[in-house]
N, C-alpha and C positions, 0 to 999 in steps of 0.2 A: 743263768743270765740275770743280771740285776735290773731293777726297774729304771726306766728312763724318765727324768724329770725335766719339764720345760717350764721356764718362768717367763711370764709376759706381764706387762703393766696394762691394766684395763680399767675402764670406768663404766658406770651405768648411766644411761640417758633415756630419753623418751623418743620413740619413733612414731610411725603413723598410728593414728587412733590411740595415742597415749600409751602404746605398748612399751614395756621395758626392753631396752636393747643394750647389748654389750658393745662398747666402742674400744678400739685398741688405742693405747697411749695414755698419757696422764690426763687427769681431769682438766678441761680448759678453764681459764680464768673467767670469772663472772664478767659479763659485758658491762661496760661503763654506762652509767645512767645518762639518759639524754639530757643535755643542758636545757635549762628553763629559758624561755624567751626566744626571740627570733634574731637572726643575723641582720644588722642594719642594711638597707638597700645600697647605701654608699659603699659599704664593704664589698657587696656583690659586684657593683659596677667597677670598683677598682680591680678586682680579680678578673673581671671580664676584659678590661683594658689591657691588663698584662697578658692575658690569653690571646687577644687580638694581635698584640705586638709580636708575640712568639709565632703566630700563624703567618704573619706578613714576613718576618725575618727568615722563617724556614722556607718561604716560597710556596707554601700551600695555598695562600691567598695572595692575589697580586697587589691589591690596594684597598683603601677604605671604601671605595665605591662598590667593589665586589662584596665586601663585608655587609654593606647596606642592602645590596640586592639579596644576598643569602639570608640575612636576618629580617628581611622585609620591614626595614625601618628607613628613615630618611638619611641621606648622607650627613645632614646637619647633626642628627642625633648621634651618629657614629663619631663625628668630630667632637661633640661634647664629651662623650665617653673617653675618647682617646686623649683629650686635653688633660685628663687626670694624670697622665704620664709626665706632664710638665711640672708636677709637684716635686718638691725635694724628696729624695728616697726615704728619709725617716718619716716624713708625713704620709707617704704612700703606705709604709709599713703600719703606721698607727691607724690609718683608715681600714686596713685589712683586719686589724685586731681590735676594733672598737668593741666596747662591752655590748652584750645582747640587750635588745629592747624588750622590756617585760610588758609594757602596756602603752597605748597611745602612739603618737608619732615618734619617729626616730629623732633624737635630739640634733644630729648633724645630718643635713640633707645636701644633695648634690648642688642645688642652686646656691647654697651658702659657700660652697668650696670653689665654685667657678671663678669668682673674683680673685681668690688667692692663687689659683693656677695661672691666671693672666699676668701675674707679676713674675718677671724674669729672675729677679734676685732671690736666691734661696734664703738668705738671712731675713729679708723682709717677709717672705712667705712664712717662715717659722714664727716671726713676731705676730703676723695676722692669725696664724693657726692657733697660737697660744691664747690670743684674745678671743677667738671664736670658741675655744674650749671653755674658757672662763665664763664667757657670756651665756653659753648653753649649759653650764654647770656639769660638764662631762669630765669624769676622772678616768685617766688611763693609768693602769698600774705601773707600767714601766716608763712612764713619761718623765717623771722627776728625776 
């Protein structure tokens, strides 16, 4: 009888107490480094508004008043957050992907965006948005 050979791909890693452990499969890719800086608050609020909208549309939450009760905030605050949905879709996307803040205050804050959201014409919103970015000296990579 001839010898039986089994081939498997394995890699070595660290287990508890830094013991070497054999893991089955190929070596996993190195984790991506954590980006420097913090996500601007307006980006988080825009994502929250989109999440709220999905919850309401799915019927999981009945209305903004229920959101306010669950979040333990005022109905006015929920309305302020939901008003971000009145922005043109491209502005919403740019808010979601604003560059990270490395130090100090965020260059774009919600209070600066509220007057833009109050304008119904998306073309005017875009003009005001470009002006705000220029005034705050914010560069967005995919904006131009």
